[in-house]
C-alpha positions as a printed NumPy array, in Angstrom:
array([[ 92.237,  91.256,  83.845],
       [ 92.061,  90.023,  80.04 ],
       [ 88.308,  89.342,  78.562],
       [ 88.631,  85.776,  77.289],
       [ 85.356,  84.778,  76.834],
       [ 82.23 ,  86.209,  75.154],
       [ 80.23 ,  86.958,  77.961],
       [ 83.01 ,  89.026,  79.534],
       [ 83.464,  90.772,  76.571],
       [ 79.749,  91.79 ,  76.304],
       [ 79.877,  93.085,  79.403],
       [ 83.167,  94.81 ,  78.863],
       [ 81.537,  96.606,  75.665],
       [ 78.251,  97.339,  77.883],
       [ 80.21 ,  98.894,  80.292],
       [ 82.193, 101.431,  77.646],
       [ 79.014, 101.665,  75.436],
       [ 77.682, 103.408,  78.682],
       [ 80.903, 105.443,  79.107],
       [ 82.629, 103.936,  82.157],
       [ 86.551, 104.104,  82.411],
       [ 87.482, 100.626,  82.915],
       [ 91.547, 101.246,  82.273],
       [ 92.159,  97.768,  83.978],
       [ 90.13 ,  95.713,  81.246],
       [ 91.589,  95.286,  77.65 ],
       [ 89.405,  94.737,  75.023],
       [ 90.236,  92.215,  72.492],
       [ 91.836,  93.383,  68.689],
       [ 88.678,  91.897,  67.232],
       [ 86.334,  94.371,  69.564],
       [ 87.893,  97.416,  68.587],
       [ 85.343,  98.435,  65.969],
       [ 82.937,  97.545,  67.843],
       [ 83.988,  99.742,  70.897],
       [ 84.246, 102.504,  68.824],
       [ 80.723, 102.268,  67.658],
       [ 79.829, 101.981,  71.154],
       [ 81.529, 105.539,  72.403],
       [ 80.439, 107.244,  69.407],
       [ 76.813, 106.493,  70.099],
       [ 76.819, 108.227,  73.486],
       [ 77.226, 111.883,  72.116],
       [ 77.367, 114.165,  68.779],
       [ 79.815, 112.573,  65.884],
       [ 82.851, 113.938,  66.902],
       [ 85.438, 115.787,  64.887],
       [ 87.748, 114.053,  62.016],
       [ 91.169, 113.93 ,  62.918],
       [ 94.207, 113.394,  61.296],
       [ 96.284, 112.16 ,  63.683],
       [ 97.306, 108.306,  64.081],
       [ 95.78 , 107.473,  67.705],
       [ 93.509, 109.248,  70.052],
       [ 91.401, 109.098,  72.962],
       [ 89.095, 111.494,  74.646],
       [ 88.214, 110.847,  78.697],
       [ 85.604, 112.555,  80.81 ],
       [ 87.864, 112.689,  84.082],
       [ 84.815, 113.164,  86.436],
       [ 82.931, 110.311,  85.426],
       [ 85.88 , 108.445,  84.285],
       [ 84.186, 107.915,  80.814],
       [ 85.964, 106.967,  77.693],
       [ 84.505, 109.219,  75.05 ],
       [ 85.88 , 109.019,  71.744],
       [ 89.133, 106.67 ,  70.589],
       [ 90.743, 106.087,  67.338],
       [ 93.598, 103.47 ,  67.373],
       [ 93.54 , 103.57 ,  70.839],
       [ 95.297, 100.134,  71.708],
       [ 97.991, 100.574,  68.982],
       [101.54 , 100.491,  70.317],
       [103.464, 103.442,  69.374],
       [106.546, 105.722,  70.85 ],
       [104.793, 108.325,  72.944],
       [108.289, 110.413,  73.195],
       [108.191, 113.407,  76.153],
       [104.629, 112.829,  77.112],
       [105.689, 110.224,  79.474],
       [107.908, 112.487,  81.243],
       [104.172, 112.809,  83.003],
       [104.962, 109.581,  84.74 ],
       [108.406, 110.984,  85.898],
       [106.893, 113.617,  87.525],
       [104.259, 111.66 ,  88.934],
       [106.992, 109.757,  90.573],
       [109.137, 112.548,  91.456],
       [106.284, 114.293,  93.419],
       [104.65 , 111.026,  95.049],
       [108.382, 110.662,  96.13 ],
       [107.408, 113.7  ,  98.669],
       [110.06 , 116.434, 100.257],
       [109.323, 118.831,  97.266],
       [111.497, 121.286,  98.749],
       [114.183, 118.727,  99.205],
       [117.679, 119.748,  97.174],
       [119.03 , 117.386,  94.516],
       [122.502, 117.673,  93.053],
       [123.224, 117.384,  89.416],
       [125.524, 114.718,  88.554],
       [127.576, 114.574,  85.42 ],
       [125.835, 111.434,  83.699],
       [122.82 , 113.662,  84.   ],
       [124.169, 116.137,  81.678],
       [125.162, 113.541,  78.974],
       [121.896, 113.666,  77.122],
       [120.629, 115.234,  73.764],
       [118.299, 118.396,  73.564],
       [115.621, 119.654,  74.373],
       [117.823, 120.44 ,  77.546],
       [118.307, 123.257,  80.333],
       [121.784, 122.926,  80.713],
       [122.19 , 122.274,  84.316],
       [125.606, 121.685,  85.501],
       [127.133, 119.135,  87.339],
       [127.366, 119.813,  91.3  ],
       [124.633, 122.218,  90.877],
       [121.493, 122.04 ,  93.635],
       [118.438, 122.739,  92.87 ],
       [114.851, 122.165,  94.676],
       [113.114, 119.348,  93.465],
       [109.958, 121.141,  92.854],
       [112.055, 123.639,  90.528],
       [113.341, 120.521,  88.481],
       [109.565, 118.998,  87.899],
       [108.099, 122.459,  87.239],
       [110.411, 122.734,  84.517],
       [110.262, 119.633,  83.245],
       [106.647, 119.572,  82.427],
       [106.728, 122.977,  81.084],
       [109.996, 123.241,  79.024],
       [110.438, 119.465,  78.989],
       [114.206, 119.365,  79.497],
       [115.559, 115.925,  78.831],
       [118.645, 116.635,  81.186],
       [115.981, 117.529,  83.999],
       [114.296, 114.139,  83.312],
       [117.224, 111.968,  83.802],
       [118.201, 114.122,  87.561],
       [114.651, 113.535,  88.689],
       [114.934, 109.638,  87.683],
       [118.697, 109.168,  89.056],
       [117.597, 111.25 ,  92.402],
       [114.752, 108.963,  92.765],
       [116.262, 105.385,  91.661],
       [119.924, 105.519,  91.603],
       [120.379, 104.99 ,  88.289],
       [118.351, 105.502,  84.615],
       [117.855, 101.398,  84.28 ],
       [116.537, 101.087,  88.303],
       [113.888, 104.202,  87.753],
       [112.543, 102.399,  84.143],
       [111.532,  99.508,  86.467],
       [110.245, 101.672,  88.918],
       [108.168, 103.618,  85.954],
       [106.861, 100.373,  84.969],
       [105.819,  99.08 ,  87.841],
       [103.487, 102.069,  88.831],
       [102.368, 102.289,  85.117],
       [100.879,  98.585,  86.011],
       [ 99.223, 100.089,  89.227],
       [ 97.684, 102.818,  87.473],
       [ 96.264, 100.239,  84.993],
       [ 98.354, 101.01 ,  82.274],
       [ 98.806,  97.435,  80.806],
       [100.152,  97.786,  77.361],
       [102.946,  99.881,  77.711],
       [106.865,  99.458,  78.621],
       [109.223, 102.484,  79.529],
       [112.788, 102.772,  79.605],
       [113.577, 106.075,  79.28 ],
       [112.56 , 108.824,  81.921],
       [112.315, 111.551,  79.497],
       [110.8  , 109.475,  76.195],
       [113.938, 109.774,  73.841],
       [113.613, 106.46 ,  71.634],
       [114.898, 102.935,  72.67 ],
       [114.106,  99.614,  71.315],
       [111.2  ,  98.152,  73.355],
       [109.679, 101.13 ,  74.586],
       [106.056, 102.019,  73.848],
       [102.484, 103.016,  74.992],
       [ 99.43 , 103.657,  73.804],
       [ 96.911, 106.205,  73.726],
       [ 94.424, 104.701,  76.116],
       [ 97.376, 104.018,  78.415],
       [ 98.557, 107.483,  78.421],
       [ 94.872, 108.65 ,  79.091],
       [ 95.055, 106.591,  81.923],
       [ 98.419, 108.57 ,  82.889],
       [ 96.977, 111.649,  82.342],
       [ 93.713, 111.206,  84.153],
       [ 96.254, 110.653,  87.449],
       [ 98.58 , 113.523,  86.722],
       [ 94.759, 115.444,  86.272],
       [ 93.949, 114.422,  89.473],
       [ 97.587, 115.538,  91.405],
       [ 96.687, 118.882,  92.847],
       [100.775, 119.605,  92.442],
       [100.774, 118.493,  88.883],
       [ 98.063, 120.548,  87.754],
       [ 99.   , 123.381,  89.213],
       [102.895, 123.039,  87.026],
       [100.937, 121.78 ,  83.637],
       [ 98.735, 124.918,  83.584],
       [101.529, 127.077,  83.413],
       [102.347, 128.971,  80.279],
       [105.514, 130.502,  81.351],
       [107.764, 130.216,  84.257],
       [110.934, 131.668,  85.447],
       [114.049, 129.003,  86.182],
       [116.814, 130.067,  88.915],
       [119.982, 128.592,  87.818],
       [122.083, 127.892,  90.807],
       [124.619, 130.228,  89.587],
       [122.278, 133.044,  89.993],
       [120.838, 133.328,  86.092],
       [117.165, 133.556,  85.719],
       [115.568, 132.626,  82.392],
       [112.004, 132.813,  81.311],
       [110.724, 129.297,  80.187],
       [107.649, 129.154,  77.738],
       [105.319, 126.216,  78.061],
       [105.851, 123.893,  74.97 ],
       [102.077, 123.08 ,  74.759],
       [100.661, 126.033,  72.719],
       [ 97.37 , 125.03 ,  73.293],
       [ 97.319, 126.578,  76.139],
       [ 97.177, 129.88 ,  74.111],
       [ 95.475, 128.581,  71.561],
       [ 92.134, 127.313,  73.291],
       [ 90.763, 129.525,  76.531],
       [ 89.815, 126.149,  77.742],
       [ 92.975, 124.254,  78.073],
       [ 94.538, 123.983,  81.423],
       [ 97.373, 121.927,  81.016],
       [ 99.253, 118.35 ,  80.512],
       [102.179, 117.753,  78.209],
       [103.693, 117.391,  74.576],
       [106.203, 114.845,  72.936],
       [108.233, 114.715,  69.801],
       [110.709, 112.259,  68.212],
       [111.231, 111.193,  64.566],
       [109.824, 107.735,  65.577],
       [106.36 , 109.071,  67.853],
       [105.674, 111.893,  65.745],
       [103.691, 114.953,  67.246],
       [102.461, 113.729,  70.064],
       [ 99.918, 115.928,  73.139],
       [ 98.271, 114.941,  75.945],
       [ 95.798, 118.008,  76.588],
       [ 93.005, 118.906,  79.14 ],
       [ 90.384, 121.504,  79.545],
       [ 87.806, 122.361,  81.86 ],
       [ 84.092, 124.221,  80.859],
       [ 82.832, 124.9  ,  84.036],
       [ 81.885, 121.645,  86.011],
       [ 82.605, 119.735,  82.358],
       [ 86.088, 118.712,  81.893],
       [ 87.977, 116.505,  79.202],
       [ 91.224, 114.995,  78.751],
       [ 92.592, 114.198,  74.865],
       [ 95.469, 112.185,  74.02 ],
       [ 96.454, 112.271,  70.084],
       [ 99.65 , 110.53 ,  69.16 ],
       [101.272, 110.135,  65.932],
       [100.822, 113.88 ,  63.933],
       [102.812, 114.658,  60.764],
       [103.475, 117.981,  62.147],
       [102.832, 120.626,  64.829],
       [ 99.806, 122.214,  63.049],
       [ 98.285, 118.902,  62.823],
       [ 98.485, 118.171,  66.079],
       [ 97.511, 121.314,  67.524],
       [ 94.382, 121.501,  65.494],
       [ 93.41 , 117.644,  66.106],
       [ 93.661, 118.533,  70.03 ],
       [ 91.817, 121.309,  69.913],
       [ 89.157, 120.06 ,  68.015],
       [ 88.487, 116.84 ,  70.241],
       [ 89.325, 118.914,  73.417],
       [ 86.037, 121.609,  72.427],
       [ 84.219, 118.336,  71.623],
       [ 85.115, 116.886,  74.283],
       [ 84.004, 119.83 ,  76.726],
       [ 80.518, 119.926,  74.721],
       [ 81.547, 122.483,  72.306],
       [ 80.658, 121.188,  69.293]])
């Protein structure tokens, strides 16, 4: 629902000021500054960050705790693999076998170099996708789901709209650059919330390392690209992303007792900036600063 009159705008801002997370309501650009002031008033001043766009969400209360340029459209790189993973898990039959096609392997690194004709359990591909971010695995899962990469793009956008993501357009299953592809920190926060509430996704994104079993018998240890899992004792998962266009991106989640938080950072100039910004906002969201 788009806010078009002053009464609705005031009501929406009142809800946001109270910390109510309303993903289906789009705040007009002229109200963003007012929204930010209202959000900051609900808890202690947040830390200063360098990343270009950010949002912090309380997943239990569905509250937006902090925003910075949260509705600015920008590429989000591999963080959108969370949507590919969510669709694959919702597709069902995680023990089902998927055969790799040659077209799945025709993609730029990072990749796990699965080979055409090999067969893998859907669950193994989803887990490795979230831990190591293989672009070839995203293509395997997309084709398995929809028959082609183009058809999967339509499925991604339909699911995103049902989630309440009103400011996104996804073209690739792996987040590699494509003309007309974009999202926002707010929309990726909505996606992060959906994944956080999915028990299977939660079990994968928290893993610091896994063993990936290739169809030819090889076993390779894969370390999670999300270094915040090791840097913060409170971080319990989510997904990294990087392209030249997007900069460093991270969706992170964490818990301290019953207090939980989801943080989206987009457009960082370096990995250290991304880790530092995410660490600051995650700990702030958990009431540690």
